[in-house]
N, C-alpha and C positions, 0 to 999 in steps of 0.2 A: 416144310411148307407151313406147319402150324407155328413154328418159331418166327418165320417171316411175317405171318399175319399178326402175331403178338407184337413184334417190333414195330410194325406199321401202326397198330392201334396205340401203342405207347407214344410213338412220335406224334400222332394226331392229338392225343390227350395233352401232351406237353405244349404243343403249338397253341391249342385252345386256352390253356392255362396262362401262357405268356401273353396272349392277346387280351386277357382280362384287365391287367394293370393299366395299360393306356386308356382303355375304355372307361375305367373308373375315374381316371384323371380328367377325361374329356367331359364327363357328366358332373364332376365335382364343382367346378367353377371357383368359388371363393365367395366373397360377399358375406352377408349375414343370414343366409338361409338356414333352415333346419333340416336339410336333406341328409341322407344316409352317408354320402360321400363327404370326406373331410376337405377336399381340395388339397393343394399342396402335394408334396412327394417326399421321399426319403432324402432328397437333396435340396428342397426348396419349400420354405414355409411362407413365402410372401403372399400367397392367396389368403392367409389368415388376417392380413391387414384390413381393418374395418369390422372385423367380426367380434362378437361378444367374448370377453375373457372367460366368463362363466360357461362351463361346459366344453371348453376347447382343449383342456388338458388330455382328456381321453383320446380324441382324434389325433392330437399331436404325438402322444405316446404310441398310438397305433401305427404311426409312420416310422417308428424306430427312434424317436427323440426322447431324451430325458432332460429334465431341468437341472442345470448345473449350479446356477445361482440366481438369486432374485433379491433386488434391493432398490428402493427408491423408484418403484414403478417400472424398472427395467429388469427383464428376465432373459437369461441365456439358456438356449436349448441345444443339446448336442446329440448327434447321431453317430455312434461309434462304428457302425457298419459302413457309413459313407464318409465319415469325417466332416460332415456338414455342421455348421454352427449358425444359429439364428439369434440375433439381438432383437427382442420384442419389447417395445415400449408401450405401456398401457396408460390410458386416461379415460375418464368418464365410462369405465367399464368395458372399453373396447381396445383392441390392439391398434394404437394410433400409428405406429411405425413398425414395420417388420423388415429387417435388413439381414441378408446372408453375409456373414463376416468370416475372416479366416479362422480355421479351427483352433488356433492358438488363443483366441479371445474367449473361448468357452472354458 
């Protein structure tokens, strides 16, 4: 009986934890706000378009991405867990264009 209650409690905790990620994404938005949520996900960085480049590396890294190359105002970010690759073009201190591209481009 105690094991059954513990299993039920663990299942409830896992369900609550799984529900947190979509909620963070819903409140994140994108744009150039300074909120706690980064917007984007482990497979999509397009919400970063229009956001300031300065201060974005931390949130992007927090989503599991790491910068693989950066030249001429274009940076590529790769997430090895999801094989997602983003091409992020900068101008005037913001991400002018954010496009998810095939992982081979990273």
